[in-house]
N, C-alpha and C positions, 0 to 999 in steps of 0.2 A: 230688684223688688221695686214695684212701684207702689207706693204709700198707700195704706189701705184706705185712710181718707179719701184719697182721690178717689178710688173705684167706689165709694159709696155716695159720693158726691156726685161724681158723674151718673150712675145709674140711675139714683133718686131724680134726675132732673129729667129724663128721658119717656116720654110716653111711650106706655108699653110695646105698641105695634109702629113706633117710627121707625122709619126706614134711615139707617145710615151706615157709614162705612167706618171703618177702622184701620190707620195705618200700622203696622206692626215691621218696624225694618228688619230683614233678615242680616244674618252678620256679614254676609258676601259683600251687601251693599254699605255697610258702615265700614267694612275694612277698605272697599274702592275711593268711599270719600274721604277717608283718613288717609290713605295713600296719595291721594292728589293733594290734599292740603300739605301734606309733609313735601311733596317733590315741589311743590312752589315754595315754600321756605328754605327750605335744605340746599335744594340743586344740588350740585357736587358733592361737597361736604359743607360741614358747619366748622368755620375759621375759629371763630371764637370759642367754642366748648375745646378747641384743642388746645387752650393755654392749661387747661385743667389736665393732669396726669391721670394716664388713661385707668390705674388702679386704685384713683379717689374715690371711693363711696359717700353718698349723701343723703341727706333728708328732707323732707320739704311738706310743709301743710299749706292748704289752699282754704283760704279764708273769707266769708262773705262780707262786703262791706257796707250793703242794703240791707233791706227787708227782699226776697224772691222765694220763688217756687223753684227747685232745683230740678235742673233736669238735663241729661246728655253725657250721663254716666258713661254709657257705652262708646261712646266715641273719644271721652276723654282717657278710658283705661286702655282704648286701640290704640291711640298717640303713642303711648310710651311702648306698649306689646311692639308695634313695629321698628319701633328704636331700638329698643331690647327687652327682651320677653322677660330679664331675670327683676326687671323693676316689678317692685308691689305696691298695691294699692288698697288701703284699709279704710272705707267710706263708713263717717259719722253719722251719716243723716242716709233716708230712703230718698229714691229717685222717687220725684213728686212730692218731699217733704215742702213744707213753708219754715224757713228760716228767717232769723232775724241777725242784724247788722251785730258784725263780730262772732259768729257762730263758726265753728272750725267744720269742714264739709269733708275732710280726707286727710290722711297721711301716706305719704308716699317716699319711698325707699328704693336705692337701685343705684347703678355707678353714675357718678357726679356728671359726667357728660351727656349722658343719656337722659337725665334730668333737664339740664339745661336746653338741650337741643328740643327736645317733645313740649316744653312749656306754655311757649305762644300759641301753638295749633289746639294743643289741648284745651287749653282758657278761651280760644276764641270758640270753638265748639260748646264747651258749657257755658260760658258768658249767654252766647246767642241763642242757645238751647234755652237755656233758662228765660231768656228776657219773653220769648214767646210763649212760654208756660205761665211766667209770673201777669203776663197780658190778660193770656186767656182766662188766667183763673177771676183775675177783676171784670171780666167782662161775664163770666157765669155767676158771679156775686153779686150780680146788678138785677139778672134777672130770676134771682131765687124765687120760689114760689110761684112763678107762672110755669106754662105749660111749654115755653119757649127753650129750644137746646140751641147753642152758639155753635156754628160751623166758621169755617177756614173758607178761602178759595183756593183758586191756582196764583194769584198772585205773589207769588214765593220770590227768596233769591235765589237766584240762579245754581243748579247744582244741588239746593239742598232742602228739595222741595218736600223729599221723604222725610229728612229730619224734622223740619220743621213740622209738618203735619204730624209726625210721631207727639213732638213737642206739644202743640193743640191736644191732642188725646191727654196730655200728661196733668195738664192744664184745666181738665173737667170738661173740655169744648168735644166735638165731634169733626168728623172727614167732611167735607164735599166731595166729589170727585176727584181721583186724584190726577189726571189727566185725561186728554182727549180720548185715551183707548177703554175707557173704563165706565164711562158714561154717556149720555147724548143729553143735550143742553138745546133744546129749539127757539132761537131768536129771532128778532124782529126779521134779518137778513132771509135767514131759515125760510122764514112764514112766506116772505114776501115772491120769494123764487118758488118756492112750491106753489103758491097759489091760494093757499088757506091754512089756518092752524090743522082741522083735521086731515089734510093732503099731507100734511107735513108730518105727523105723527104716524098716518099709517105707513108712511115710506118707512119712518124711522123702524116701525115694528118688524117689516118686512127685510130690512137690512140688517137688524142687530139680533144675536140672541137672546133667549128671553129674560136668561140671569143680567144683562147690561139694563137699568132704569133709563125712562124717557122722561124728561122733565122738559116743561113748556114755560118761556117767561112769557109774564103779559104786562102791561102798561093800563090797562084800563078793565072796567066790571065786565063789559060785551065780549073780550078777549075772554076774560075768566070764563065767561058764560060757556063762550064757545070751546075753550078747552076739556072743561067740565061735560059736554055733549060729545065729546070724542071720547069719553071716558080716560083722560089724565088723572093719574093718582099723585105724579109730584108738579108742583106747579110755584115756579118762582113770581112773585109779586116785586115790580121793579121800579124804584124810586115812586111808591105811591104814599100819599097822605097818611099819617095813623087814622083818619075818618076812613078814609077809603077802603082802608084795612081792613077796619072793622065792618065794613059792609062787604068785604069780600069772605070773609069767616061766617058770618050768618048765610051768605049766598051759596058758598059750599058746602055746607053743614054737614062736616066730616067726611065728605063723599073726597078728600084728596086731603095731601098735604101739603099745607103752605110754607112758602117760606120767603120770609123779606129781606131784601138788598137795597144796595145805594145808599150810599154817603150815611151810615149808620154811625155813631161814635157812644161814646157814653154819656152825650149830653141828653140823646134822643133813645138810646136803647131800652129802657125802663118802659116808655111810653108806647113801645113798637112793641114791646113782650107784653104788654097787658092789652092790647089788640085781640089775643087769641091766636096769633099763628104758631105753627108748630116748630119753626127753624128760623134761625138769624145768621146770615151770612153775612160776615167780616173781613174785608182784604187787610183794614188796619193790623190786626193780629201775626201777619207774618210779611207785610210788605215794610209797615213804619216802624222798624227792631232799632232797640237802643239797649245794647249789650249792658247785662249786669256787672256792675263794678264788684269783682272777684280779686283777689292778690293770692300769690305763691310766693309765701316766703320760707328761703332756703335755709338748712342747718348743715353745711357741708363741713 
């Protein structure tokens, strides 16, 4: 269960009619990612765990060594389930909860071999996804009180996109398109090839079904005006200065949702949010990941 404060924080930050996506991983997707992780770690067998008697039972706790937003419980649990379904996990905190250093996150019990074999893969998921959720929460807190919502990008760790985008939502952010298959983003090269923004947009609308969103990237106010003239309702402002963004917001006058992108970090985020844009996409949320420090302590 995702902590209730995350849901209320997330919903309160979003404009009522803001177009957004929200990744909700299915169990088979989680199981596939976990299977791959266990396969690359265990291979044919875990020789070291074989040093422990097969009938030996064990217990362990996972403790946070730093403040974090906890995310990745489904992946963590699936690691132990695939190694040995008899392992039990009792969580002391909800998914999405903010914790301080020293907080016990969960208690685990089961065959000692299984606990030792699944430990690293399970922690890798929990540490990585908690890192994404924690960083996203930091960005969300910075823009609090503005109309802007924080979005991720496609700059994700290979094979972990669904998991990382889920972690962004746990941290209070929202999702840009998941991949090339669920949204159209018309960039400079597409516009050049098509001949104009209008031509590119008309081609996109002929090509894709109505539920596929069409977004246009613009670099100047003239391009913005052209996109608005083509009735584009999702526009990405690429690498614009805050002053130009404010002009863009005034020119748009609510006719489209404006998304700021390009080199935005915590030092510039608040200034960008205060220009009045609706969305701010940040690649750093999923690309520059520093795993949260968690420890599994065994009581064999």
